TORTI-689137 format. One record per residue (C-alpha): residue number from 1; residue in three letters; z, y, x. Coordinates in Angstrom, 2 decimals. Each point is the difference from the previous one (the first is absolute). Layout:
! TORTI-689137
> NUM; ALA; Z; Y; X
...
This chain:
! TORTI-689137
> 1; MET; 0.00; 0.00; 0.00
> 2; SER; -0.53; 2.23; 3.01
> 3; ALA; -2.57; 2.13; -1.85
> 4; THR; 2.68; 1.22; -2.45
> 5; HIS; 2.53; 2.58; 1.23
> 6; PHE; 2.94; 0.55; -2.33
> 7; PRO; 3.22; 2.05; 0.16
> 8; SER; 2.87; -1.20; 2.12
> 9; HIS; 2.30; -0.56; -3.02
> 10; TRP; -2.51; -2.53; -1.36
> 11; THR; -0.08; -3.58; 1.25
> 12; LYS; -2.58; -2.68; 0.60
> 13; SER; 0.12; -3.23; -1.94
> 14; THR; -2.25; -2.90; -0.91
> 15; LEU; -0.86; -1.28; -3.44
> 16; GLY; 1.90; -3.15; 0.92
> 17; GLN; 3.19; 2.05; 0.33
> 18; ILE; -0.23; 1.69; -3.40
> 19; VAL; -1.75; -2.40; -2.39
> 20; VAL; 2.03; -2.27; -2.27
> 21; ASP; -2.71; -2.65; -0.13
> 22; ILE; -3.75; -0.61; -0.10
> 23; GLU; -1.41; -2.28; -2.68
> 24; ALA; -3.43; -1.63; -0.09
> 25; GLY; -1.48; -1.43; -3.17
> 26; LYS; -1.82; -3.24; -0.79
> 27; SER; -3.54; -1.23; 0.24
> 28; PHE; -1.65; -2.28; -2.56
> 29; ARG; -3.28; -0.32; -1.85
> 30; CYS; -0.36; 2.64; -2.73
> 31; ILE; -2.50; 1.06; -2.63
> 32; GLU; -2.19; 2.82; 1.34
> 33; LYS; 0.72; 2.56; -2.69
> 34; PRO; 2.85; 2.46; -0.67
> 35; PRO; 2.91; -1.45; -1.95
> 36; THR; 0.57; 0.85; -3.65
> 37; ASP; 3.26; 0.81; -1.77
> 38; ASP; 0.40; -3.71; -0.75
> 39; TRP; -0.59; -1.30; 3.51
> 40; PRO; 1.66; 0.93; 3.31
> 41; GLY; -1.96; 0.68; 3.14
> 42; ILE; 0.07; 0.26; 3.76
> 43; VAL; -1.15; 3.10; 1.87
> 44; LYS; -3.04; -0.05; 2.27
> 45; VAL; -0.01; 1.60; 3.41
> 46; SER; -2.11; 2.83; -1.45
> 47; ALA; 2.89; 1.01; -2.28
> 48; VAL; 1.74; 1.91; 2.82
> 49; SER; -1.62; 2.86; 1.86
> 50; TRP; 1.46; 3.05; 1.71
> 51; GLY; 2.11; 1.67; -2.68
> 52; SER; -1.59; -1.85; -2.93
> 53; PHE; 0.96; -3.12; -1.95
> 54; ASN; -2.61; -1.33; -2.44
> 55; GLU; 1.48; -2.66; -2.26
> 56; HIS; -3.48; -0.82; -1.35
> 57; GLU; -0.91; -1.40; 3.42
> 58; SER; 1.65; -3.29; -0.84
> 59; LYS; -0.82; -3.55; -1.12
> 60; THR; 1.26; -2.01; -2.94
> 61; CYS; 2.61; -2.65; 0.69
> 62; PRO; -1.40; -3.19; -1.63
> 63; ASP; 3.41; -1.55; -0.75
> 64; GLU; 3.09; 1.81; -1.24
> 65; LYS; 2.12; -2.43; 2.00
> 66; LEU; -1.50; 1.31; 3.22
> 67; PHE; 1.34; 3.47; -0.69
> 68; ASP; 3.11; 0.51; 2.13
> 69; PRO; 2.20; 2.89; -1.23
> 70; ARG; 1.44; 0.37; 3.50
> 71; TYR; -3.33; 1.40; 1.18
> 72; ARG; -0.68; 2.20; -3.00
> 73; ILE; -1.13; 3.53; 0.90
> 74; ARG; 2.13; 2.74; -1.52
> 75; PRO; -0.05; 3.81; -0.03
> 76; GLY; 1.51; 1.36; 3.19
> 77; ASP; -1.16; -2.87; 2.22
> 78; LEU; -1.32; 1.00; 3.42
> 79; LEU; -3.04; -2.22; 0.55
> 80; MET; -2.04; -0.49; 3.15
> 81; SER; -3.35; -1.72; 0.51
> 82; ARG; 0.41; -2.34; 2.95
> 83; ALA; -3.66; -1.14; 0.06
> 84; ASN; -2.97; 2.27; -0.58
> 85; THR; -2.71; 2.00; 1.72
> 86; VAL; 0.66; 2.16; 3.06
> 87; GLU; 0.48; 3.04; -2.26
> 88; LEU; 2.27; -1.72; -2.53
> 89; VAL; 2.10; -2.49; 1.97
> 90; GLY; 3.61; 1.14; -0.35
> 91; ALA; -0.81; 2.24; -2.97
> 92; CYS; 3.15; 0.68; -1.95
> 93; VAL; 1.01; 1.52; -3.32
> 94; ILE; 3.03; 0.37; -2.24
> 95; VAL; -0.85; -1.47; -3.40
> 96; GLY; 0.25; 2.37; -2.95
> 97; SER; -0.39; -1.20; -3.56
> 98; ILE; -1.36; -3.49; -0.50
> 99; SER; -1.05; -1.56; -3.30
> 100; LYS; -0.83; -3.57; 1.06
> 101; ARG; 2.08; -2.93; 1.19
> 102; LEU; -1.19; -0.34; 3.58
> 103; MET; 1.17; -1.99; 3.00
> 104; LEU; -0.34; 0.74; 3.68
> 105; SER; -2.79; -1.90; 1.71
> 106; ASP; 0.37; -1.43; 3.48
> 107; LYS; -1.89; 3.03; 1.38
> 108; ILE; 2.20; 2.63; -1.64
> 109; LEU; 3.53; 0.57; 1.30
> 110; ARG; 3.00; 1.61; -1.69
> 111; ILE; 2.05; 2.04; 2.47
> 112; MET; 3.56; 0.31; -1.32
> 113; LEU; 1.88; 3.12; 1.06
> 114; ALA; 2.81; 2.18; -1.26
> 115; ASP; -1.34; 2.47; -2.54
> 116; ASP; 0.53; 3.04; 2.21
> 117; LEU; -2.12; -1.56; 2.78
> 118; LYS; -2.99; -1.19; -2.04
> 119; ALA; -1.92; 3.24; -0.25
> 120; TRP; 0.83; 0.94; 3.60
> 121; THR; -1.35; -3.34; 1.22
> 122; LEU; -3.09; 0.23; -2.20
> 123; TRP; -0.96; 3.44; 1.27
> 124; TYR; 0.58; -0.95; 3.62
> 125; LEU; -2.19; -3.09; -0.29
> 126; ARG; -2.70; 2.21; -1.55
> 127; SER; 0.20; 2.47; 2.89
> 128; LYS; -2.39; -0.12; 2.94
> 129; GLU; 2.71; -1.36; 2.28
> 130; GLY; 1.10; -2.63; -2.51
> 131; ARG; -3.52; -1.19; -0.63
> 132; ALA; -0.63; -0.17; 3.75
> 133; GLN; 2.99; -2.31; 0.38
> 134; ILE; -1.25; -2.21; -2.83
> 135; GLU; -3.45; -0.26; 1.53
> 136; ALA; 1.44; -0.72; 3.46
> 137; ARG; 1.96; -2.95; -1.42
> 138; ALA; -2.77; -1.36; -2.22
> 139; THR; -2.08; -2.95; 1.16
> 140; GLY; -3.42; -1.32; -0.92
> 141; ASN; -3.61; 1.08; 0.20
> 142; GLN; -0.60; 3.75; 0.04
> 143; LEU; -3.13; -0.52; -2.08
> 144; SER; 1.58; -2.13; -2.75
> 145; MET; 3.55; -0.71; -1.17
> 146; ARG; 3.09; 1.09; 1.91
> 147; ASN; 3.49; -1.48; -0.40
> 148; ILE; 3.48; 1.18; 0.80
> 149; GLY; 2.92; -2.44; -0.12
> 150; GLN; 3.50; 0.68; -1.22
> 151; ALA; 1.52; -0.24; 3.48
> 152; ARG; -2.40; 2.64; 1.30
> 153; ILE; 0.68; 2.23; -3.00
> 154; LEU; 3.70; -0.07; 0.82
> 155; GLU; -0.82; 1.23; 3.53
> 156; ILE; -1.50; 3.27; -1.28
> 157; GLU; 2.04; 2.90; 1.33
> 158; ILE; 0.99; 2.72; -2.44
> 159; PRO; 1.92; 3.27; 0.51
> 160; LEU; 3.09; 0.57; -2.15
> 161; ALA; 1.27; 3.43; -1.04
> 162; PRO; 3.48; 0.67; -1.42
> 163; ASP; 0.46; -0.63; -3.71
> 164; ARG; -0.31; 3.49; -1.50
> 165; GLU; -2.77; 1.04; 2.39
> 166; ARG; -1.88; -3.20; -0.65
> 167; LEU; 0.10; 0.51; -3.77
> 168; SER; -1.11; 3.63; 0.41
> 169; ILE; -2.92; -1.11; 2.19
> 170; VAL; -1.11; -2.60; -2.55
> 171; GLU; 0.17; 2.61; -2.76
> 172; ALA; -2.05; 2.44; 2.10
> 173; ILE; -2.59; -2.67; 0.88
> 174; GLU; -0.45; -0.89; -3.65
> 175; SER; -0.28; 3.65; -0.98
> 176; TYR; -2.68; 0.75; 2.60
> 177; LEU; -1.96; -3.21; -0.58
> 178; THR; 0.12; 0.41; -3.77
> 179; ARG; -1.61; 3.40; 0.39
> 180; LEU; -2.59; -1.45; 2.36
> 181; ASP; -0.70; -2.81; -2.48
> 182; ASP; -0.44; 2.61; -2.74
> 183; ALA; -2.36; 1.94; 2.25
> 184; MET; -2.01; -3.15; 0.71
> 185; ALA; -0.25; -0.77; -3.72
> 186; THR; -1.20; 3.56; -0.65
> 187; LEU; -2.60; -0.20; 2.76
> 188; GLU; -1.29; -3.32; -1.28
> 189; ARG; -0.19; 1.40; -3.53
> 190; VAL; -1.98; 3.01; 1.27
> 191; GLN; -2.24; -2.38; 1.94
> 192; ARG; -0.75; -1.95; -3.20
> 193; ASN; -0.66; 3.24; -1.86
> 194; LEU; -2.43; 1.11; 2.71
> 195; LYS; -1.99; -3.20; -0.45
> 196; ARG; -0.10; 0.57; -3.74
> 197; TYR; -1.04; 3.60; 0.64
> 198; ARG; -2.95; -1.19; 2.11
> 199; VAL; -1.08; -2.35; -2.79
> 200; SER; 0.29; 2.77; -2.58
> 201; VAL; -2.15; 2.34; 2.11
> 202; LEU; -2.77; -2.59; 0.22
> 203; LYS; 0.32; -0.84; -3.68
> 204; ALA; -0.37; 3.67; -0.94
> 205; ALA; -3.02; 0.26; 2.31
> 206; VAL; -1.98; -2.82; -1.61
> 207; GLU; 0.85; 1.30; -3.47
> 208; GLY; -1.29; 3.50; 0.72
> 209; ARG; 3.45; 1.69; -0.15
> 210; LEU; 0.53; 0.94; 3.63
> 211; VAL; -2.31; 3.04; 0.33
> 212; PRO; -2.01; 2.10; -2.46
> 213; THR; -3.19; -1.85; -0.95
> 214; GLU; -3.39; 1.25; 1.08
> 215; ALA; -0.93; 0.50; -3.66
> 216; GLU; 3.03; 2.26; -0.54
> 217; LEU; -0.72; 2.08; 3.10
> 218; ALA; -3.73; 0.31; -0.83
> 219; ARG; 0.82; 1.17; -3.52
> 220; ALA; 2.54; 2.55; 1.29
> 221; GLU; -2.42; 1.28; 2.66
> 222; GLY; -3.04; -0.02; -2.27
> 223; ARG; -2.10; -2.31; 2.16
> 224; GLU; -1.77; -3.33; -0.15
> 225; TYR; 1.23; -3.16; 1.70
> 226; GLU; -1.28; -3.51; 0.71
> 227; PRO; 1.80; -2.56; -2.20
> 228; ALA; 0.85; -3.41; 1.44
> 229; SER; -2.72; -1.64; -2.12
> 230; VAL; -2.69; 1.99; 1.85
> 231; LEU; 1.69; -0.78; 3.32
> 232; LEU; -0.11; -3.68; -0.92
> 233; GLU; -3.76; 0.23; -0.66
> 234; ARG; -0.51; 1.52; 3.47
> 235; ILE; 2.16; -2.72; 1.54
> 236; LEU; -2.02; -2.77; -1.66
> 237; VAL; -3.27; 1.50; 1.27
> 238; GLU; 1.41; 0.28; 3.51
> 239; ARG; 1.43; -3.52; -0.18
> 240; ARG; -3.45; -1.42; -0.78
> 241; HIS; -1.56; 2.11; 2.73
> 242; ARG; 2.42; -1.38; 2.59
> 243; TRP; -0.72; -3.54; -1.15
> 244; GLU; -3.74; 0.55; 0.39
> 245; GLU; 0.45; 1.43; 3.50
> 246; ALA; 2.13; -2.99; 0.99
> 247; GLU; -2.56; -2.48; -1.41
> 248; LEU; -2.87; 1.72; 1.82
> 249; ALA; 1.96; -0.14; 3.24
> 250; LYS; 0.58; -3.74; -0.45
> 251; MET; -3.70; -0.64; -0.67
> 252; LYS; -1.10; 2.05; 3.00
> 253; ALA; 2.50; -1.87; 2.19
> 254; LYS; -1.75; -3.22; -1.05
> 255; GLY; -3.45; 1.48; 0.62
> 256; LYS; -0.88; 0.22; -3.68
> 257; VAL; -1.74; 2.98; -1.59
> 258; PRO; 0.12; 0.17; -3.83
> 259; LYS; -3.47; 0.25; -1.62
> 260; ASN; 1.33; 1.50; -3.22
> 261; ASP; 3.23; 1.01; -1.76
> 262; ASN; 0.64; -3.34; -1.67
> 263; TRP; 2.93; -0.65; 2.34
> 264; LYS; 1.83; 2.94; -1.55
> 265; HIS; 0.36; -2.00; -3.23
> 266; LYS; 2.61; -2.16; 1.75
> 267; TYR; 2.47; 2.84; -0.23
> 268; VAL; 2.82; -0.73; -2.46
> 269; GLU; 1.30; 3.04; -1.80
> 270; PRO; 3.83; -0.12; -0.16
> 271; ALA; 1.30; -0.51; -3.49
> 272; ALA; 1.75; 2.90; -1.71
> 273; PRO; 3.56; -0.72; -1.12
> 274; ASP; 0.81; -0.75; -3.61
> 275; THR; 1.82; 3.12; -1.20
> 276; SER; 0.51; -1.05; -3.62
> 277; GLU; 3.72; -0.69; 0.50
> 278; LEU; 0.67; 2.51; 2.78
> 279; PRO; 1.97; 3.21; -0.63
> 280; GLU; -1.64; 3.39; -0.40
> 281; LEU; -0.43; 1.96; 3.23
> 282; PRO; 0.33; 3.71; 0.78
> 283; VAL; -3.12; 2.06; -0.67
> 284; GLY; -2.50; -0.41; 2.82
> 285; TRP; 1.32; -3.42; 1.14
> 286; CYS; -1.68; -3.38; -0.48
> 287; TRP; 0.85; -3.68; 0.39
> 288; THR; -1.64; -1.85; 2.85
> 289; SER; 0.45; -3.16; 2.05
> 290; TRP; 0.15; -0.58; 3.72
> 291; SER; -3.32; -1.85; -0.08
> 292; GLN; -1.64; 3.20; -1.31
> 293; ILE; 1.35; 2.47; 2.52
> 294; GLY; 0.53; -2.07; 3.16
> 295; SER; -0.64; -3.16; 1.97
> 296; SER; 2.21; -2.58; 1.70
> 297; GLN; -0.31; -2.09; 3.14
> 298; ASN; 2.14; -2.98; 0.97
> 299; GLY; 1.14; -0.50; 3.57
> 300; ARG; -0.89; -3.03; 2.06
> 301; PRO; 2.20; -2.65; 1.67
> 302; PHE; 0.46; 0.91; 3.65
> 303; PRO; 1.42; -2.95; 2.00
> 304; SER; 3.61; 0.45; 1.04
> 305; ASN; -0.59; -1.97; 3.22
> 306; GLN; -2.12; 2.96; 1.15
> 307; TYR; 2.84; 2.54; -0.29
> 308; CYS; 0.42; 2.00; 3.19
> 309; ARG; 2.17; 2.79; 1.35
> 310; ASP; -2.81; 2.58; 0.24
> 311; GLY; -3.19; 0.41; -1.98
> 312; VAL; -0.82; 1.14; -3.51
> 313; ARG; 2.90; -0.05; -2.45
> 314; LEU; -0.10; -2.43; -2.92
> 315; LEU; 1.05; 1.34; -3.39
> 316; ARG; 2.30; -2.47; -1.75
> 317; PRO; 2.23; 0.17; -3.13
> 318; GLY; 3.09; 0.83; 2.08
> 319; ASN; -1.60; 3.26; 1.11
> 320; LEU; -0.15; 1.36; -3.56
> 321; HIS; 3.10; 2.12; -0.64
> 322; ALA; 1.40; 0.83; -3.45
> 323; SER; -0.45; 3.72; 0.73
> 324; GLY; -3.79; -0.41; -0.03
> 325; ARG; -0.34; 0.30; 3.77
> 326; ILE; -1.15; -2.56; 2.55
> 327; GLU; 2.76; -0.81; 2.48
> 328; TRP; -0.42; -1.52; 3.45
> 329; ASN; 2.95; -1.13; 2.09
> 330; GLN; 0.77; -2.60; 2.62
> 331; LYS; 0.99; -2.59; -2.58
> 332; ASN; -2.95; 0.25; -2.40
> 333; THR; -2.89; 0.85; 2.33
> 334; ARG; -2.59; -2.64; 0.91
> 335; CYS; -3.20; 0.62; 1.93
> 336; MET; -3.32; -1.78; 0.36
> 337; PRO; -2.31; 0.09; 3.03
> 338; GLU; -2.51; 2.87; -0.20
> 339; THR; -2.84; -2.51; -0.25
> 340; TRP; 1.05; -0.58; -3.64
> 341; GLU; -0.49; 3.69; -0.70
> 342; GLU; -3.53; -0.20; 1.40
> 343; GLU; -0.83; -3.19; -1.90
> 344; PHE; 1.41; 1.08; -3.38
> 345; PRO; -0.43; 3.79; -0.27
> 346; GLU; -0.17; -0.26; -3.80
> 347; PHE; 3.72; -0.90; 0.02
> 348; LEU; 1.08; 3.07; 1.96
> 349; VAL; 2.31; 2.32; -1.94
> 350; GLY; -0.15; 3.66; 0.98
> 351; ALA; 1.66; 3.28; -0.92
> 352; ASN; 1.25; 0.85; -3.50
> 353; GLU; -0.96; -3.32; -1.56
> 354; LEU; 1.79; -1.81; -2.80
> 355; VAL; 1.25; -3.56; 0.46
> 356; ILE; 1.84; -2.29; -2.41
> 357; ASN; 2.22; -3.04; 0.52
> 358; LEU; -1.29; -3.03; -1.93
> 359; THR; 2.76; -2.54; 0.77
> 360; ALA; 3.80; -0.04; -0.22
> 361; GLN; 2.83; -2.53; -0.10
> 362; SER; 1.89; 2.03; -2.58
> 363; LEU; -0.51; 2.73; -2.58
> 364; LYS; 3.44; 1.54; 0.58
> 365; ASP; -1.07; 2.66; 2.48
> 366; GLU; -3.37; 0.79; -1.63
> 367; PHE; -1.68; -1.35; 3.13
> 368; LEU; -2.88; -1.59; -1.92
> 369; GLY; -2.57; 2.67; -0.76
> 370; ARG; 1.60; 2.46; 2.43
> 371; VAL; -2.56; 2.67; 0.85
> 372; CYS; 0.04; 2.06; 3.20
> 373; MET; -2.19; 2.54; 1.76
> 374; THR; -0.84; -0.06; 3.70
> 375; GLU; 0.68; 2.94; 2.30
> 376; ALA; -2.64; 2.37; 1.39
> 377; ASN; -0.36; -1.87; 3.31
> 378; GLU; 0.13; -3.57; -1.34
> 379; CYS; -2.19; -2.84; 1.30
> 380; CYS; 0.94; -3.58; -0.86
> 381; LEU; -1.45; -3.26; -1.28
> 382; LEU; 0.37; -0.99; -3.65
> 383; ASN; 1.77; -3.36; -0.13
> 384; GLN; -0.06; -2.44; -2.91
> 385; ARG; 2.40; 0.65; -2.88
> 386; ILE; -0.79; 3.71; 0.35
> 387; GLY; -2.70; 1.82; -1.98
> 388; ARG; -1.79; 3.25; 0.79
> 389; LEU; -0.53; 2.41; -2.93
> 390; THR; -2.82; 2.57; 0.17
> 391; PRO; -0.23; 2.55; -2.84
> 392; VAL; -3.23; 1.87; -0.80
> 393; PHE; 0.25; 3.83; 0.00
> 394; ILE; 3.72; -0.22; -0.80
> 395; SER; 2.65; 0.93; 2.58
> 396; PRO; 1.67; -3.09; 1.51
> 397; ARG; 3.34; 1.78; -0.31
> 398; PHE; -0.50; 0.30; -3.76
> 399; VAL; -0.70; -3.75; -0.21
> 400; LEU; 3.03; -0.70; 2.22
> 401; TRP; 2.42; 1.67; -2.39
> 402; TRP; -1.71; -1.43; -3.09
> 403; LEU; 0.47; -3.50; 1.46
> 404; LYS; 3.66; 0.74; 0.70
> 405; SER; 0.67; 1.06; -3.58
> 406; PRO; 1.97; -2.06; -2.55
> 407; MET; -3.31; -0.61; -1.78
> 408; PHE; -1.42; -1.96; 2.93
> 409; ARG; 3.30; -1.80; 0.64
> 410; ALA; -0.04; -1.23; -3.62
> 411; PHE; -3.57; -1.21; 0.55
> 412; VAL; 0.99; -1.96; 3.13
> 413; ASP; 3.04; -1.51; -1.70
> 414; GLY; -2.21; -1.25; -2.82
> 415; LEU; -2.40; -1.95; 2.22
> 416; ASN; 0.07; -3.77; 0.37
> 417; LYS; 1.12; 0.05; 3.61
> 418; GLY; 1.02; -3.57; 0.81
> 419; SER; 3.39; -1.68; 0.32
> 420; LEU; 1.64; -0.03; 3.43
> 421; ILE; -2.39; 2.37; 1.74
> 422; GLN; -1.16; 2.90; -2.15
> 423; HIS; -3.69; 0.88; 0.21
> 424; MET; -2.38; 2.51; -1.46
> 425; PHE; -3.73; 0.41; 0.58
> 426; THR; -2.34; 2.96; 0.32
> 427; SER; -1.96; -1.41; -2.96
> 428; GLN; 3.15; 0.51; -2.09
> 429; LEU; 0.37; 3.53; 1.33
> 430; ASP; -3.48; 0.78; -1.37
> 431; LEU; 1.46; -0.41; -3.49
> 432; PHE; 2.73; 2.60; 0.45
> 433; THR; -0.54; 2.73; -2.60
> 434; PHE; 1.46; 3.42; 0.64
> 435; PRO; -0.36; 3.60; -1.19
> 436; MET; -2.09; 2.34; 2.16
> 437; PRO; 0.30; 3.80; -0.09
> 438; PRO; -2.69; 2.47; 1.15
> 439; LEU; -0.52; 0.30; 3.75
> 440; ALA; 1.65; 3.42; 0.38
> 441; GLU; 3.00; -1.18; -1.97
> 442; GLN; 0.30; -3.07; 2.23
> 443; ALA; 0.45; 2.26; 3.02
> 444; ARG; 2.76; 2.00; -1.73
> 445; ILE; 1.75; -3.19; -1.11
> 446; VAL; -0.05; -1.41; 3.54
> 447; GLY; 1.37; 3.26; 1.40
> 448; GLU; 2.87; 0.09; -2.50
> 449; ILE; 0.83; -3.70; 0.43
> 450; GLU; 0.22; 0.37; 3.77
> 451; ARG; 2.07; 3.17; -0.26
> 452; LEU; 2.54; -1.60; -2.33
> 453; ILE; 0.11; -3.34; 1.81
> 454; GLY; 0.28; 1.82; 3.32
> 455; VAL; 3.19; 1.64; -1.27
> 456; GLN; 1.21; -3.36; -1.31
> 457; GLU; -0.59; -1.67; 3.38
> 458; LEU; 1.90; 2.74; 1.85
> 459; VAL; 2.98; -0.38; -2.31
> 460; GLU; -0.19; -3.79; 0.25
> 461; LYS; -0.02; 0.25; 3.80
> 462; ASP; 3.21; 2.05; -0.11
> 463; ILE; 1.53; -2.51; -2.43
> 464; LEU; -0.82; -2.91; 2.32
> 465; GLN; 1.51; 1.79; 3.00
> 466; ASN; 3.23; 0.53; -1.94
> 467; ILE; 0.02; -3.60; -1.25
> 468; PHE; -0.23; -1.19; 3.61
> 469; ARG; 2.71; 2.46; 1.01
> 470; ILE; 2.65; -1.17; -2.49
> 471; PRO; 0.76; -3.39; 1.69
> 472; ARG; 0.50; 1.87; 3.28
> 473; LEU; 2.37; 2.42; -1.72
> 474; SER; 1.91; -2.95; -1.48
> 475; GLN; 0.42; -1.50; 3.45
> 476; ALA; 1.07; 3.39; 1.36
> 477; VAL; 2.75; 0.12; -2.65
> 478; LEU; 1.20; -3.48; 0.98
> 479; SER; -0.12; 0.80; 3.72
> 480; SER; 2.09; 3.13; -0.55
> 481; ALA; 2.41; -1.97; -2.18
> 482; PHE; 0.72; -2.73; 2.54
> 483; GLU; 0.28; 2.46; 2.86
> 484; GLY; 2.74; 1.88; -1.88
> 485; ARG; -2.08; 3.14; -0.57
> 486; LEU; -0.53; -0.13; -3.78
> 487; VAL; 3.44; 1.12; -1.26
> 488; ASP; 2.96; 1.85; 1.46
> 489; GLN; 2.59; -2.18; 1.67
> 490; ASP; 3.57; -0.11; -1.29
> 491; PRO; 2.54; 0.28; 2.87
> 492; CYS; 2.71; -1.40; -2.32
> 493; ASP; -1.92; -3.22; -0.62
> 494; GLU; 1.35; -3.11; 1.74
> 495; PRO; -2.14; -1.30; 2.89
> 496; ALA; -2.51; -2.68; -0.84
> 497; ASP; 1.78; -2.40; 2.39
> 498; VAL; 2.83; -0.14; -2.50
> 499; LEU; -2.45; -0.97; -2.75
> 500; LEU; -1.40; -2.81; 2.14
> 501; GLU; 3.48; -1.29; 0.78
> 502; ARG; 0.85; 0.04; -3.70
> 503; ILE; -3.10; -2.05; -0.79
> 504; ARG; 0.97; -2.51; 2.69
> 505; ALA; 3.50; -0.23; -1.39
> 506; GLU; -1.27; -0.58; -3.53
> 507; ARG; -2.34; -2.72; 1.25
> 508; ALA; 2.83; -1.65; 1.90
> 509; ALA; 2.26; 0.20; -3.06
> 510; GLY; -2.67; -1.78; -1.99
> 511; ASN; 0.11; -2.95; 2.46
> 512; GLY; -3.79; 0.02; 0.19
> 513; LYS; -0.44; -0.62; -3.74
> 514; LYS; -2.71; 1.76; -1.97
> 515; GLN; 1.27; 3.02; -1.88
> 516; SER; -1.00; 0.71; -3.57
> 517; ARG; -3.00; 2.23; -0.48
> 518; PRO; 0.98; 3.63; -0.70
> 519; ARG; -0.69; 0.99; -3.58
> 520; ARG; -0.61; 3.72; 0.36
> 521; VAL; -3.68; 0.91; 0.40
> 522; ASN; -1.28; 3.12; 1.76
> 523; THR; -2.50; 0.93; -2.70
> 524; LYS; -1.75; 2.64; 2.10
> 525; THR; -0.79; -2.41; 2.80
> 526; ALA; -0.77; -2.84; -2.39
> 527; SER; -2.73; 2.00; -1.70
> 528; THR; -1.63; 1.11; 3.25
């Protein structure tokens, strides 16, 4: 305990010198579901984390006869997880209210202490120094489960302050940490509200409520404007023109020269969406589909055995960030030899292009259908499971925000995506129907979206910084507490050595027998 410096009237002890007893529970086959009011249960190792006891993390005891009342968990019990991950081995908590009949498992220990030492011990074990001692005594693989035995737990050194000072310190710790917990809850609530705010901005944008419409401005200014229906006609003409240019290029590459225009009849006009059941749009808007206003390209499978340290970067799903930006870092960057860039130039992705993720293992993080835009200096290869989206005449940034709106998320969620691995296809994307405003209005919408979301991202960045800061502040409170700097010291208080001698005398008077569990519960600590 050399890292902790405490006042001279304090003393150093070990858990073995102050605990009444340590109890471990049982281990037997259980039903893998939480117990009901009619059936008892046994807690799982996941029931205990730092400062939190979750009674729902338990299994049903299959036989009432197996339930041993001696190991029943009660309010006020100080529990410790003796086997868990590196972060959670030794996690401890004082149980608050409990509604189920639960027993200790063999991986959860009950540390029995006098009432006035429970909270003190809990907070010390949660401090940086206490956790360091736990980790130093734990055994097992750093990458999997760690274990700490009862004998090693009893070796943990703990400082002891005099009675009145110790109680004042515990009260101060709980006061400070309660306020920090409240601050964390507020920050997390604001964080959730910011996410809802972002969704509401995009929802208002696609519904024509974010900026004045082009029709409204034209009427107020006494001018004409191009409605979205006319824009769509221009897009369809340009779309066919681009197809014809591409077909001619393919024929010339093969040495073929068309003798007439019959080849143009192969062009398939994209189908207009069925608007019979769609809601009415703002004046000047029209319904369209992706197949009418843009084109899609799937990536190709680039062999992973060709990955190299240098070369051309390979765009993969992990590079698509929720913010809409492409992110490259040491963990997610893969490169291909430059010969692949020369051999497959049609799969090169350049500046300000839209890409979409077509595969995901889960729908929880909205990873499937995630759309991003490349930066101004981007050059990478389009890997499989990624699609490139190319709009005609329309700003890619407008399409980016439209495909991040709740309307598109509802479309993705409604697709038949598969079971274990979720998939979508660019052919399905062609069917996405969405409202399109006039071109000038699109620019104003994009500007307002990015202004509002820019503010949201700045606030969210500050929120995240404060969320990361709170655990450090909590540890600073505990460090100050166990160095004797959190409350004023009482010169009239008896030295802590006297307290330790009294505990020894009480243990000796008990002839080594277990003492009854104290009944009084520190409700503040129990609810932490």
